[in-house]
N, CA, C and O atoms as a Maestro MAE file, in Angstrom:
{
 s_m_m2io_version
 :::
 2.0.0
}

f_m_ct {
 s_m_title
 :::
 protein
 m_atom[336] {
  # First column is atom index #
  i_m_mmod_type
  r_m_x_coord
  r_m_y_coord
  r_m_z_coord
  i_m_residue_number
  s_m_chain_name
  s_m_pdb_residue_name
  s_m_pdb_atom_name
  i_m_atomic_number
  :::
  1 25 4.813 6.315 -22.357 1 A "MET " " N  " 7
  2 3 4.713 5.577 -21.126 1 A "MET " " CA " 6
  3 2 6.123 5.350 -20.594 1 A "MET " " C  " 6
  4 15 7.010 4.955 -21.351 1 A "MET " " O  " 8
  5 25 6.341 5.589 -19.329 2 A "THR " " N  " 7
  6 3 7.628 5.376 -18.680 2 A "THR " " CA " 6
  7 2 7.843 3.883 -18.485 2 A "THR " " C  " 6
  8 15 6.912 3.152 -18.149 2 A "THR " " O  " 8
  9 25 9.063 3.439 -18.696 3 A "SER " " N  " 7
  10 3 9.377 2.022 -18.502 3 A "SER " " CA " 6
  11 2 9.773 1.788 -17.048 3 A "SER " " C  " 6
  12 15 10.871 2.154 -16.628 3 A "SER " " O  " 8
  13 25 8.873 1.179 -16.289 4 A "ILE " " N  " 7
  14 3 9.131 0.833 -14.908 4 A "ILE " " CA " 6
  15 2 8.792 -0.635 -14.759 4 A "ILE " " C  " 6
  16 15 7.678 -1.052 -15.077 4 A "ILE " " O  " 8
  17 25 9.749 -1.430 -14.275 5 A "SER " " N  " 7
  18 3 9.508 -2.865 -14.263 5 A "SER " " CA " 6
  19 2 8.594 -3.311 -13.123 5 A "SER " " C  " 6
  20 15 7.853 -4.280 -13.289 5 A "SER " " O  " 8
  21 25 8.621 -2.652 -11.999 6 A "GLY " " N  " 7
  22 3 7.749 -3.055 -10.908 6 A "GLY " " CA " 6
  23 2 8.170 -2.426 -9.601 6 A "GLY " " C  " 6
  24 15 9.240 -1.826 -9.497 6 A "GLY " " O  " 8
  25 25 7.320 -2.571 -8.611 7 A "SER " " N  " 7
  26 3 7.585 -2.009 -7.291 7 A "SER " " CA " 6
  27 2 6.959 -2.890 -6.220 7 A "SER " " C  " 6
  28 15 6.034 -3.658 -6.482 7 A "SER " " O  " 8
  29 25 7.480 -2.761 -5.022 8 A "ILE " " N  " 7
  30 3 6.921 -3.416 -3.857 8 A "ILE " " CA " 6
  31 2 6.602 -2.317 -2.846 8 A "ILE " " C  " 6
  32 15 7.435 -1.454 -2.567 8 A "ILE " " O  " 8
  33 25 5.395 -2.360 -2.308 9 A "PHE " " N  " 7
  34 3 4.964 -1.384 -1.304 9 A "PHE " " CA " 6
  35 2 4.758 -2.131 0.008 9 A "PHE " " C  " 6
  36 15 4.148 -3.200 0.028 9 A "PHE " " O  " 8
  37 25 5.269 -1.565 1.107 10 A "VAL " " N  " 7
  38 3 5.218 -2.234 2.394 10 A "VAL " " CA " 6
  39 2 4.584 -1.311 3.427 10 A "VAL " " C  " 6
  40 15 4.943 -0.137 3.515 10 A "VAL " " O  " 8
  41 25 3.649 -1.832 4.205 11 A "ALA " " N  " 7
  42 3 3.066 -1.111 5.342 11 A "ALA " " CA " 6
  43 2 3.805 -1.572 6.579 11 A "ALA " " C  " 6
  44 15 3.809 -2.760 6.903 11 A "ALA " " O  " 8
  45 25 4.430 -0.635 7.267 12 A "ASP " " N  " 7
  46 3 5.284 -0.950 8.398 12 A "ASP " " CA " 6
  47 2 4.793 -0.207 9.642 12 A "ASP " " C  " 6
  48 15 4.701 1.021 9.652 12 A "ASP " " O  " 8
  49 25 4.482 -0.964 10.677 13 A "ALA " " N  " 7
  50 3 4.068 -0.386 11.958 13 A "ALA " " CA " 6
  51 2 4.997 -0.946 13.045 13 A "ALA " " C  " 6
  52 15 4.543 -1.427 14.083 13 A "ALA " " O  " 8
  53 25 6.303 -0.873 12.780 14 A "GLY " " N  " 7
  54 3 7.277 -1.507 13.661 14 A "GLY " " CA " 6
  55 2 7.570 -2.931 13.203 14 A "GLY " " C  " 6
  56 15 8.663 -3.455 13.416 14 A "GLY " " O  " 8
  57 25 6.586 -3.539 12.578 15 A "VAL " " N  " 7
  58 3 6.713 -4.835 11.892 15 A "VAL " " CA " 6
  59 2 5.914 -4.693 10.595 15 A "VAL " " C  " 6
  60 15 5.059 -3.816 10.474 15 A "VAL " " O  " 8
  61 25 6.199 -5.553 9.646 16 A "ILE " " N  " 7
  62 3 5.459 -5.490 8.375 16 A "ILE " " CA " 6
  63 2 4.033 -5.976 8.611 16 A "ILE " " C  " 6
  64 15 3.817 -7.090 9.088 16 A "ILE " " O  " 8
  65 25 3.063 -5.128 8.273 17 A "VAL " " N  " 7
  66 3 1.644 -5.478 8.472 17 A "VAL " " CA " 6
  67 2 0.893 -5.603 7.140 17 A "VAL " " C  " 6
  68 15 -0.276 -5.989 7.124 17 A "VAL " " O  " 8
  69 25 1.553 -5.281 6.037 18 A "GLY " " N  " 7
  70 3 0.928 -5.426 4.734 18 A "GLY " " CA " 6
  71 2 1.930 -5.175 3.625 18 A "GLY " " C  " 6
  72 15 2.955 -4.524 3.827 18 A "GLY " " O  " 8
  73 25 1.620 -5.702 2.448 19 A "PHE " " N  " 7
  74 3 2.461 -5.417 1.289 19 A "PHE " " CA " 6
  75 2 1.656 -5.603 0.010 19 A "PHE " " C  " 6
  76 15 0.626 -6.277 -0.020 19 A "PHE " " O  " 8
  77 25 2.166 -4.983 -1.031 20 A "ALA " " N  " 7
  78 3 1.581 -5.139 -2.371 20 A "ALA " " CA " 6
  79 2 2.714 -5.101 -3.377 20 A "ALA " " C  " 6
  80 15 3.699 -4.387 -3.188 20 A "ALA " " O  " 8
  81 25 2.574 -5.867 -4.445 21 A "THR " " N  " 7
  82 3 3.536 -5.785 -5.547 21 A "THR " " CA " 6
  83 2 2.819 -5.236 -6.764 21 A "THR " " C  " 6
  84 15 1.644 -5.524 -6.990 21 A "THR " " O  " 8
  85 25 3.524 -4.455 -7.535 22 A "ALA " " N  " 7
  86 3 2.960 -3.862 -8.749 22 A "ALA " " CA " 6
  87 2 3.901 -4.133 -9.906 22 A "ALA " " C  " 6
  88 15 5.120 -4.026 -9.775 22 A "ALA " " O  " 8
  89 25 3.329 -4.477 -11.016 23 A "GLY " " N  " 7
  90 3 4.103 -4.722 -12.226 23 A "GLY " " CA " 6
  91 2 3.232 -4.481 -13.436 23 A "GLY " " C  " 6
  92 15 2.271 -3.715 -13.377 23 A "GLY " " O  " 8
  93 25 3.562 -5.127 -14.520 24 A "THR " " N  " 7
  94 3 2.772 -4.971 -15.736 24 A "THR " " CA " 6
  95 2 2.365 -6.344 -16.262 24 A "THR " " C  " 6
  96 15 2.965 -7.373 -15.950 24 A "THR " " O  " 8
  97 25 1.325 -6.302 -17.066 25 A "ARG " " N  " 7
  98 3 0.782 -7.538 -17.623 25 A "ARG " " CA " 6
  99 2 0.100 -7.195 -18.946 25 A "ARG " " C  " 6
  100 15 -0.550 -6.157 -19.064 25 A "ARG " " O  " 8
  101 25 0.248 -8.058 -19.923 26 A "LYS " " N  " 7
  102 3 -0.392 -7.824 -21.215 26 A "LYS " " CA " 6
  103 2 -1.875 -8.154 -21.130 26 A "LYS " " C  " 6
  104 15 -2.259 -9.251 -20.725 26 A "LYS " " O  " 8
  105 25 -2.693 -7.196 -21.515 27 A "HIS " " N  " 7
  106 3 -4.151 -7.333 -21.532 27 A "HIS " " CA " 6
  107 2 -4.544 -8.131 -22.771 27 A "HIS " " C  " 6
  108 15 -3.794 -8.159 -23.746 27 A "HIS " " O  " 8
  109 25 -5.697 -8.773 -22.750 28 A "TRP " " N  " 7
  110 3 -6.140 -9.554 -23.911 28 A "TRP " " CA " 6
  111 2 -6.238 -8.720 -25.171 28 A "TRP " " C  " 6
  112 15 -6.181 -9.256 -26.278 28 A "TRP " " O  " 8
  113 25 -6.386 -7.406 -25.017 29 A "SER " " N  " 7
  114 3 -6.465 -6.515 -26.175 29 A "SER " " CA " 6
  115 2 -5.104 -6.267 -26.802 29 A "SER " " C  " 6
  116 15 -5.013 -5.702 -27.892 29 A "SER " " O  " 8
  117 25 -4.045 -6.688 -26.119 30 A "GLY " " N  " 7
  118 3 -2.697 -6.437 -26.600 30 A "GLY " " CA " 6
  119 2 -2.005 -5.276 -25.901 30 A "GLY " " C  " 6
  120 15 -0.785 -5.134 -25.984 30 A "GLY " " O  " 8
  121 25 -2.786 -4.440 -25.209 31 A "GLU " " N  " 7
  122 3 -2.199 -3.336 -24.467 31 A "GLU " " CA " 6
  123 2 -1.576 -3.862 -23.173 31 A "GLU " " C  " 6
  124 15 -1.935 -4.931 -22.679 31 A "GLU " " O  " 8
  125 25 -0.645 -3.091 -22.645 32 A "VAL " " N  " 7
  126 3 -0.008 -3.456 -21.386 32 A "VAL " " CA " 6
  127 2 -0.668 -2.676 -20.265 32 A "VAL " " C  " 6
  128 15 -0.792 -1.454 -20.339 32 A "VAL " " O  " 8
  129 25 -1.091 -3.384 -19.225 33 A "ASP " " N  " 7
  130 3 -1.736 -2.782 -18.062 33 A "ASP " " CA " 6
  131 2 -0.829 -2.884 -16.850 33 A "ASP " " C  " 6
  132 15 0.051 -3.742 -16.789 33 A "ASP " " O  " 8
  133 25 -1.052 -2.006 -15.892 34 A "ALA " " N  " 7
  134 3 -0.454 -2.183 -14.579 34 A "ALA " " CA " 6
  135 2 -1.187 -3.341 -13.906 34 A "ALA " " C  " 6
  136 15 -2.347 -3.613 -14.214 34 A "ALA " " O  " 8
  137 25 -0.517 -4.005 -13.005 35 A "TYR " " N  " 7
  138 3 -1.077 -5.218 -12.410 35 A "TYR " " CA " 6
  139 2 -0.645 -5.321 -10.947 35 A "TYR " " C  " 6
  140 15 0.537 -5.177 -10.637 35 A "TYR " " O  " 8
  141 25 -1.589 -5.567 -10.060 36 A "ILE " " N  " 7
  142 3 -1.277 -5.849 -8.662 36 A "ILE " " CA " 6
  143 2 -1.108 -7.359 -8.566 36 A "ILE " " C  " 6
  144 15 -2.077 -8.107 -8.696 36 A "ILE " " O  " 8
  145 25 0.130 -7.805 -8.336 37 A "GLY " " N  " 7
  146 3 0.398 -9.235 -8.313 37 A "GLY " " CA " 6
  147 2 0.104 -9.869 -6.976 37 A "GLY " " C  " 6
  148 15 -0.443 -10.970 -6.915 37 A "GLY " " O  " 8
  149 25 0.457 -9.198 -5.919 38 A "GLU " " N  " 7
  150 3 0.231 -9.701 -4.560 38 A "GLU " " CA " 6
  151 2 -0.332 -8.571 -3.733 38 A "GLU " " C  " 6
  152 15 0.040 -7.413 -3.922 38 A "GLU " " O  " 8
  153 25 -1.220 -8.893 -2.825 39 A "LEU " " N  " 7
  154 3 -1.788 -7.914 -1.901 39 A "LEU " " CA " 6
  155 2 -2.125 -8.667 -0.630 39 A "LEU " " C  " 6
  156 15 -2.975 -9.558 -0.640 39 A "LEU " " O  " 8
  157 25 -1.467 -8.319 0.462 40 A "ALA " " N  " 7
  158 3 -1.680 -9.045 1.708 40 A "ALA " " CA " 6
  159 2 -1.632 -8.097 2.896 40 A "ALA " " C  " 6
  160 15 -0.873 -7.129 2.907 40 A "ALA " " O  " 8
  161 25 -2.456 -8.391 3.896 41 A "VAL " " N  " 7
  162 3 -2.502 -7.630 5.148 41 A "VAL " " CA " 6
  163 2 -2.506 -8.649 6.278 41 A "VAL " " C  " 6
  164 15 -3.195 -9.666 6.202 41 A "VAL " " O  " 8
  165 25 -1.737 -8.373 7.324 42 A "ALA " " N  " 7
  166 3 -1.706 -9.252 8.486 42 A "ALA " " CA " 6
  167 2 -3.112 -9.403 9.064 42 A "ALA " " C  " 6
  168 15 -3.855 -8.428 9.174 42 A "ALA " " O  " 8
  169 25 -3.465 -10.621 9.426 43 A "GLU " " N  " 7
  170 3 -4.830 -10.907 9.886 43 A "GLU " " CA " 6
  171 2 -5.252 -10.027 11.056 43 A "GLU " " C  " 6
  172 15 -6.406 -9.603 11.123 43 A "GLU " " O  " 8
  173 25 -4.338 -9.747 11.977 44 A "ASP " " N  " 7
  174 3 -4.698 -8.930 13.138 44 A "ASP " " CA " 6
  175 2 -4.756 -7.435 12.825 44 A "ASP " " C  " 6
  176 15 -5.003 -6.616 13.711 44 A "ASP " " O  " 8
  177 25 -4.526 -7.086 11.554 45 A "CYS " " N  " 7
  178 3 -4.579 -5.674 11.144 45 A "CYS " " CA " 6
  179 2 -5.672 -5.401 10.116 45 A "CYS " " C  " 6
  180 15 -5.736 -4.310 9.548 45 A "CYS " " O  " 8
  181 25 -6.528 -6.388 9.878 46 A "LEU " " N  " 7
  182 3 -7.620 -6.205 8.926 46 A "LEU " " CA " 6
  183 2 -8.566 -5.111 9.403 46 A "LEU " " C  " 6
  184 15 -8.679 -4.871 10.605 46 A "LEU " " O  " 8
  185 25 -9.221 -4.470 8.505 47 A "THR " " N  " 7
  186 3 -10.206 -3.395 8.723 47 A "THR " " CA " 6
  187 2 -9.582 -2.093 9.205 47 A "THR " " C  " 6
  188 15 -10.292 -1.231 9.722 47 A "THR " " O  " 8
  189 25 -8.286 -1.931 9.051 48 A "ARG " " N  " 7
  190 3 -7.615 -0.692 9.449 48 A "ARG " " CA " 6
  191 2 -7.272 0.198 8.261 48 A "ARG " " C  " 6
  192 15 -6.653 1.247 8.435 48 A "ARG " " O  " 8
  193 25 -7.667 -0.207 7.054 49 A "GLY " " N  " 7
  194 3 -7.390 0.588 5.864 49 A "GLY " " CA " 6
  195 2 -6.039 0.328 5.235 49 A "GLY " " C  " 6
  196 15 -5.628 1.053 4.329 49 A "GLY " " O  " 8
  197 25 -5.339 -0.698 5.701 50 A "ILE " " N  " 7
  198 3 -4.006 -0.989 5.162 50 A "ILE " " CA " 6
  199 2 -4.098 -1.479 3.731 50 A "ILE " " C  " 6
  200 15 -3.326 -1.034 2.882 50 A "ILE " " O  " 8
  201 25 -5.022 -2.385 3.439 51 A "GLY " " N  " 7
  202 3 -5.195 -2.867 2.066 51 A "GLY " " CA " 6
  203 2 -5.562 -1.725 1.138 51 A "GLY " " C  " 6
  204 15 -5.052 -1.639 0.021 51 A "GLY " " O  " 8
  205 25 -6.432 -0.860 1.588 52 A "ARG " " N  " 7
  206 3 -6.836 0.308 0.791 52 A "ARG " " CA " 6
  207 2 -5.623 1.200 0.493 52 A "ARG " " C  " 6
  208 15 -5.483 1.711 -0.618 52 A "ARG " " O  " 8
  209 25 -4.748 1.384 1.490 53 A "ALA " " N  " 7
  210 3 -3.540 2.184 1.294 53 A "ALA " " CA " 6
  211 2 -2.583 1.514 0.313 53 A "ALA " " C  " 6
  212 15 -1.934 2.191 -0.484 53 A "ALA " " O  " 8
  213 25 -2.496 0.188 0.368 54 A "MET " " N  " 7
  214 3 -1.620 -0.535 -0.557 54 A "MET " " CA " 6
  215 2 -2.123 -0.398 -1.994 54 A "MET " " C  " 6
  216 15 -1.333 -0.197 -2.916 54 A "MET " " O  " 8
  217 25 -3.449 -0.510 -2.182 55 A "VAL " " N  " 7
  218 3 -4.033 -0.339 -3.520 55 A "VAL " " CA " 6
  219 2 -3.805 1.102 -4.006 55 A "VAL " " C  " 6
  220 15 -3.466 1.316 -5.169 55 A "VAL " " O  " 8
  221 25 -3.987 2.071 -3.131 56 A "ALA " " N  " 7
  222 3 -3.768 3.472 -3.511 56 A "ALA " " CA " 6
  223 2 -2.316 3.694 -3.935 56 A "ALA " " C  " 6
  224 15 -2.065 4.427 -4.891 56 A "ALA " " O  " 8
  225 25 -1.370 3.082 -3.252 57 A "ALA " " N  " 7
  226 3 0.043 3.221 -3.618 57 A "ALA " " CA " 6
  227 2 0.311 2.635 -4.997 57 A "ALA " " C  " 6
  228 15 1.055 3.219 -5.785 57 A "ALA " " O  " 8
  229 25 -0.290 1.481 -5.295 58 A "THR " " N  " 7
  230 3 -0.085 0.884 -6.614 58 A "THR " " CA " 6
  231 2 -0.777 1.703 -7.703 58 A "THR " " C  " 6
  232 15 -0.267 1.794 -8.819 58 A "THR " " O  " 8
  233 25 -1.922 2.293 -7.398 59 A "GLU " " N  " 7
  234 3 -2.597 3.158 -8.370 59 A "GLU " " CA " 6
  235 2 -1.731 4.388 -8.683 59 A "GLU " " C  " 6
  236 15 -1.619 4.790 -9.842 59 A "GLU " " O  " 8
  237 25 -1.131 4.974 -7.667 60 A "THR " " N  " 7
  238 3 -0.254 6.123 -7.870 60 A "THR " " CA " 6
  239 2 0.943 5.728 -8.726 60 A "THR " " C  " 6
  240 15 1.317 6.452 -9.649 60 A "THR " " O  " 8
  241 25 1.542 4.582 -8.420 61 A "TRP " " N  " 7
  242 3 2.660 4.065 -9.208 61 A "TRP " " CA " 6
  243 2 2.262 3.916 -10.675 61 A "TRP " " C  " 6
  244 15 2.994 4.341 -11.569 61 A "TRP " " O  " 8
  245 25 1.095 3.309 -10.918 62 A "ALA " " N  " 7
  246 3 0.622 3.070 -12.287 62 A "ALA " " CA " 6
  247 2 0.375 4.384 -13.015 62 A "ALA " " C  " 6
  248 15 0.756 4.541 -14.174 62 A "ALA " " O  " 8
  249 25 -0.261 5.318 -12.332 63 A "ARG " " N  " 7
  250 3 -0.566 6.611 -12.945 63 A "ARG " " CA " 6
  251 2 0.721 7.326 -13.348 63 A "ARG " " C  " 6
  252 15 0.820 7.844 -14.460 63 A "ARG " " O  " 8
  253 25 1.709 7.358 -12.448 64 A "LYS " " N  " 7
  254 3 2.987 8.017 -12.732 64 A "LYS " " CA " 6
  255 2 3.719 7.356 -13.891 64 A "LYS " " C  " 6
  256 15 4.439 8.016 -14.641 64 A "LYS " " O  " 8
  257 25 3.527 6.036 -14.034 65 A "ALA " " N  " 7
  258 3 4.166 5.295 -15.122 65 A "ALA " " CA " 6
  259 2 3.415 5.434 -16.442 65 A "ALA " " C  " 6
  260 15 3.905 4.986 -17.479 65 A "ALA " " O  " 8
  261 25 2.222 6.054 -16.418 66 A "GLY " " N  " 7
  262 3 1.475 6.303 -17.643 66 A "GLY " " CA " 6
  263 2 0.466 5.236 -18.017 66 A "GLY " " C  " 6
  264 15 -0.041 5.234 -19.139 66 A "GLY " " O  " 8
  265 25 0.163 4.326 -17.095 67 A "TYR " " N  " 7
  266 3 -0.824 3.279 -17.396 67 A "TYR " " CA " 6
  267 2 -2.235 3.796 -17.132 67 A "TYR " " C  " 6
  268 15 -2.471 4.515 -16.161 67 A "TYR " " O  " 8
  269 25 -3.165 3.422 -18.003 68 A "SER " " N  " 7
  270 3 -4.539 3.895 -17.842 68 A "SER " " CA " 6
  271 2 -5.427 2.873 -17.123 68 A "SER " " C  " 6
  272 15 -6.541 3.199 -16.714 68 A "SER " " O  " 8
  273 25 -4.928 1.625 -16.968 69 A "ARG " " N  " 7
  274 3 -5.690 0.592 -16.278 69 A "ARG " " CA " 6
  275 2 -4.778 -0.136 -15.296 69 A "ARG " " C  " 6
  276 15 -3.568 -0.247 -15.497 69 A "ARG " " O  " 8
  277 25 -5.401 -0.625 -14.231 70 A "ILE " " N  " 7
  278 3 -4.682 -1.483 -13.297 70 A "ILE " " CA " 6
  279 2 -5.564 -2.689 -13.013 70 A "ILE " " C  " 6
  280 15 -6.775 -2.552 -12.837 70 A "ILE " " O  " 8
  281 25 -4.956 -3.870 -12.970 71 A "MET " " N  " 7
  282 3 -5.707 -5.106 -12.779 71 A "MET " " CA " 6
  283 2 -5.344 -5.750 -11.449 71 A "MET " " C  " 6
  284 15 -4.213 -5.643 -10.974 71 A "MET " " O  " 8
  285 25 -6.323 -6.417 -10.864 72 A "LEU " " N  " 7
  286 3 -6.142 -7.221 -9.659 72 A "LEU " " CA " 6
  287 2 -7.068 -8.408 -9.783 72 A "LEU " " C  " 6
  288 15 -8.263 -8.251 -10.034 72 A "LEU " " O  " 8
  289 25 -6.519 -9.590 -9.609 73 A "GLU " " N  " 7
  290 3 -7.342 -10.798 -9.655 73 A "GLU " " CA " 6
  291 2 -7.328 -11.440 -8.283 73 A "GLU " " C  " 6
  292 15 -6.328 -11.374 -7.569 73 A "GLU " " O  " 8
  293 25 -8.433 -12.059 -7.915 74 A "THR " " N  " 7
  294 3 -8.504 -12.793 -6.646 74 A "THR " " CA " 6
  295 2 -8.916 -14.235 -6.931 74 A "THR " " C  " 6
  296 15 -9.494 -14.536 -7.975 74 A "THR " " O  " 8
  297 25 -8.616 -15.091 -6.011 75 A "GLY " " N  " 7
  298 3 -8.964 -16.494 -6.155 75 A "GLY " " CA " 6
  299 2 -10.229 -16.840 -5.391 75 A "GLY " " C  " 6
  300 15 -10.688 -16.069 -4.548 75 A "GLY " " O  " 8
  301 25 -10.783 -17.993 -5.689 76 A "ALA " " N  " 7
  302 3 -12.003 -18.451 -5.031 76 A "ALA " " CA " 6
  303 2 -11.821 -18.650 -3.537 76 A "ALA " " C  " 6
  304 15 -12.787 -18.574 -2.778 76 A "ALA " " O  " 8
  305 25 -10.579 -18.908 -3.105 77 A "GLY " " N  " 7
  306 3 -10.301 -19.127 -1.692 77 A "GLY " " CA " 6
  307 2 -10.205 -17.841 -0.880 77 A "GLY " " C  " 6
  308 15 -10.026 -17.895 0.337 77 A "GLY " " O  " 8
  309 25 -10.320 -16.688 -1.529 78 A "ASN " " N  " 7
  310 3 -10.233 -15.405 -0.831 78 A "ASN " " CA " 6
  311 2 -11.605 -15.056 -0.281 78 A "ASN " " C  " 6
  312 15 -12.358 -14.305 -0.901 78 A "ASN " " O  " 8
  313 25 -11.930 -15.608 0.893 79 A "ASP " " N  " 7
  314 3 -13.256 -15.394 1.444 79 A "ASP " " CA " 6
  315 2 -13.395 -14.075 2.210 79 A "ASP " " C  " 6
  316 15 -14.484 -13.755 2.685 79 A "ASP " " O  " 8
  317 25 -12.307 -13.304 2.336 80 A "SER " " N  " 7
  318 3 -12.421 -12.028 3.025 80 A "SER " " CA " 6
  319 2 -12.854 -10.902 2.082 80 A "SER " " C  " 6
  320 15 -13.190 -9.803 2.523 80 A "SER " " O  " 8
  321 25 -12.841 -11.191 0.784 81 A "GLY " " N  " 7
  322 3 -13.294 -10.218 -0.195 81 A "GLY " " CA " 6
  323 2 -14.803 -10.323 -0.398 81 A "GLY " " C  " 6
  324 15 -15.443 -11.238 0.121 81 A "GLY " " O  " 8
  325 25 -15.360 -9.394 -1.144 82 A "PRO " " N  " 7
  326 3 -16.811 -9.437 -1.383 82 A "PRO " " CA " 6
  327 2 -17.201 -10.652 -2.210 82 A "PRO " " C  " 6
  328 15 -16.446 -11.096 -3.074 82 A "PRO " " O  " 8
  329 25 -18.365 -11.174 -1.940 83 A "ALA " " N  " 7
  330 3 -18.879 -12.323 -2.703 83 A "ALA " " CA " 6
  331 2 -19.620 -11.821 -3.933 83 A "ALA " " C  " 6
  332 15 -20.301 -10.797 -3.886 83 A "ALA " " O  " 8
  333 25 -19.480 -12.547 -5.027 84 A "PHE " " N  " 7
  334 3 -20.178 -12.173 -6.269 84 A "PHE " " CA " 6
  335 2 -21.172 -13.232 -6.637 84 A "PHE " " C  " 6
  336 15 -21.862 -13.107 -7.648 84 A "PHE " " O  " 8
  :::
 }
 m_bond[335] {
  # First column is bond index #
  i_m_from
  i_m_to
  i_m_order
  :::
  1 1 2 1
  2 2 3 1
  3 3 4 2
  4 3 5 1
  5 5 6 1
  6 6 7 1
  7 7 8 2
  8 7 9 1
  9 9 10 1
  10 10 11 1
  11 11 12 2
  12 11 13 1
  13 13 14 1
  14 14 15 1
  15 15 16 2
  16 15 17 1
  17 17 18 1
  18 18 19 1
  19 19 20 2
  20 19 21 1
  21 21 22 1
  22 22 23 1
  23 23 24 2
  24 23 25 1
  25 25 26 1
  26 26 27 1
  27 27 28 2
  28 27 29 1
  29 29 30 1
  30 30 31 1
  31 31 32 2
  32 31 33 1
  33 33 34 1
  34 34 35 1
  35 35 36 2
  36 35 37 1
  37 37 38 1
  38 38 39 1
  39 39 40 2
  40 39 41 1
  41 41 42 1
  42 42 43 1
  43 43 44 2
  44 43 45 1
  45 45 46 1
  46 46 47 1
  47 47 48 2
  48 47 49 1
  49 49 50 1
  50 50 51 1
  51 51 52 2
  52 51 53 1
  53 53 54 1
  54 54 55 1
  55 55 56 2
  56 55 57 1
  57 57 58 1
  58 58 59 1
  59 59 60 2
  60 59 61 1
  61 61 62 1
  62 62 63 1
  63 63 64 2
  64 63 65 1
  65 65 66 1
  66 66 67 1
  67 67 68 2
  68 67 69 1
  69 69 70 1
  70 70 71 1
  71 71 72 2
  72 71 73 1
  73 73 74 1
  74 74 75 1
  75 75 76 2
  76 75 77 1
  77 77 78 1
  78 78 79 1
  79 79 80 2
  80 79 81 1
  81 81 82 1
  82 82 83 1
  83 83 84 2
  84 83 85 1
  85 85 86 1
  86 86 87 1
  87 87 88 2
  88 87 89 1
  89 89 90 1
  90 90 91 1
  91 91 92 2
  92 91 93 1
  93 93 94 1
  94 94 95 1
  95 95 96 2
  96 95 97 1
  97 97 98 1
  98 98 99 1
  99 99 100 2
  100 99 101 1
  101 101 102 1
  102 102 103 1
  103 103 104 2
  104 103 105 1
  105 105 106 1
  106 106 107 1
  107 107 108 2
  108 107 109 1
  109 109 110 1
  110 110 111 1
  111 111 112 2
  112 111 113 1
  113 113 114 1
  114 114 115 1
  115 115 116 2
  116 115 117 1
  117 117 118 1
  118 118 119 1
  119 119 120 2
  120 119 121 1
  121 121 122 1
  122 122 123 1
  123 123 124 2
  124 123 125 1
  125 125 126 1
  126 126 127 1
  127 127 128 2
  128 127 129 1
  129 129 130 1
  130 130 131 1
  131 131 132 2
  132 131 133 1
  133 133 134 1
  134 134 135 1
  135 135 136 2
  136 135 137 1
  137 137 138 1
  138 138 139 1
  139 139 140 2
  140 139 141 1
  141 141 142 1
  142 142 143 1
  143 143 144 2
  144 143 145 1
  145 145 146 1
  146 146 147 1
  147 147 148 2
  148 147 149 1
  149 149 150 1
  150 150 151 1
  151 151 152 2
  152 151 153 1
  153 153 154 1
  154 154 155 1
  155 155 156 2
  156 155 157 1
  157 157 158 1
  158 158 159 1
  159 159 160 2
  160 159 161 1
  161 161 162 1
  162 162 163 1
  163 163 164 2
  164 163 165 1
  165 165 166 1
  166 166 167 1
  167 167 168 2
  168 167 169 1
  169 169 170 1
  170 170 171 1
  171 171 172 2
  172 171 173 1
  173 173 174 1
  174 174 175 1
  175 175 176 2
  176 175 177 1
  177 177 178 1
  178 178 179 1
  179 179 180 2
  180 179 181 1
  181 181 182 1
  182 182 183 1
  183 183 184 2
  184 183 185 1
  185 185 186 1
  186 186 187 1
  187 187 188 2
  188 187 189 1
  189 189 190 1
  190 190 191 1
  191 191 192 2
  192 191 193 1
  193 193 194 1
  194 194 195 1
  195 195 196 2
  196 195 197 1
  197 197 198 1
  198 198 199 1
  199 199 200 2
  200 199 201 1
  201 201 202 1
  202 202 203 1
  203 203 204 2
  204 203 205 1
  205 205 206 1
  206 206 207 1
  207 207 208 2
  208 207 209 1
  209 209 210 1
  210 210 211 1
  211 211 212 2
  212 211 213 1
  213 213 214 1
  214 214 215 1
  215 215 216 2
  216 215 217 1
  217 217 218 1
  218 218 219 1
  219 219 220 2
  220 219 221 1
  221 221 222 1
  222 222 223 1
  223 223 224 2
  224 223 225 1
  225 225 226 1
  226 226 227 1
  227 227 228 2
  228 227 229 1
  229 229 230 1
  230 230 231 1
  231 231 232 2
  232 231 233 1
  233 233 234 1
  234 234 235 1
  235 235 236 2
  236 235 237 1
  237 237 238 1
  238 238 239 1
  239 239 240 2
  240 239 241 1
  241 241 242 1
  242 242 243 1
  243 243 244 2
  244 243 245 1
  245 245 246 1
  246 246 247 1
  247 247 248 2
  248 247 249 1
  249 249 250 1
  250 250 251 1
  251 251 252 2
  252 251 253 1
  253 253 254 1
  254 254 255 1
  255 255 256 2
  256 255 257 1
  257 257 258 1
  258 258 259 1
  259 259 260 2
  260 259 261 1
  261 261 262 1
  262 262 263 1
  263 263 264 2
  264 263 265 1
  265 265 266 1
  266 266 267 1
  267 267 268 2
  268 267 269 1
  269 269 270 1
  270 270 271 1
  271 271 272 2
  272 271 273 1
  273 273 274 1
  274 274 275 1
  275 275 276 2
  276 275 277 1
  277 277 278 1
  278 278 279 1
  279 279 280 2
  280 279 281 1
  281 281 282 1
  282 282 283 1
  283 283 284 2
  284 283 285 1
  285 285 286 1
  286 286 287 1
  287 287 288 2
  288 287 289 1
  289 289 290 1
  290 290 291 1
  291 291 292 2
  292 291 293 1
  293 293 294 1
  294 294 295 1
  295 295 296 2
  296 295 297 1
  297 297 298 1
  298 298 299 1
  299 299 300 2
  300 299 301 1
  301 301 302 1
  302 302 303 1
  303 303 304 2
  304 303 305 1
  305 305 306 1
  306 306 307 1
  307 307 308 2
  308 307 309 1
  309 309 310 1
  310 310 311 1
  311 311 312 2
  312 311 313 1
  313 313 314 1
  314 314 315 1
  315 315 316 2
  316 315 317 1
  317 317 318 1
  318 318 319 1
  319 319 320 2
  320 319 321 1
  321 321 322 1
  322 322 323 1
  323 323 324 2
  324 323 325 1
  325 325 326 1
  326 326 327 1
  327 327 328 2
  328 327 329 1
  329 329 330 1
  330 330 331 1
  331 331 332 2
  332 331 333 1
  333 333 334 1
  334 334 335 1
  335 335 336 2
  :::
 }
}
């Protein structure tokens, strides 16, 4: 596995309209996983595929670094995500 400490991905349309951070985190099993720490899209740019592009960028980063899993956690206050 390549040692990469983390990355920041930015969606720029003349102004920043989205970003994601990628790093690593220890899984409960003891293995180290890739981890999406932050993921945000400007409210007026929702439904344009920017979040999907940010996730794809972090997945590519993780794959190149040799990680087999990537984690993303959301909070209860994230009402724009799917309800479970």
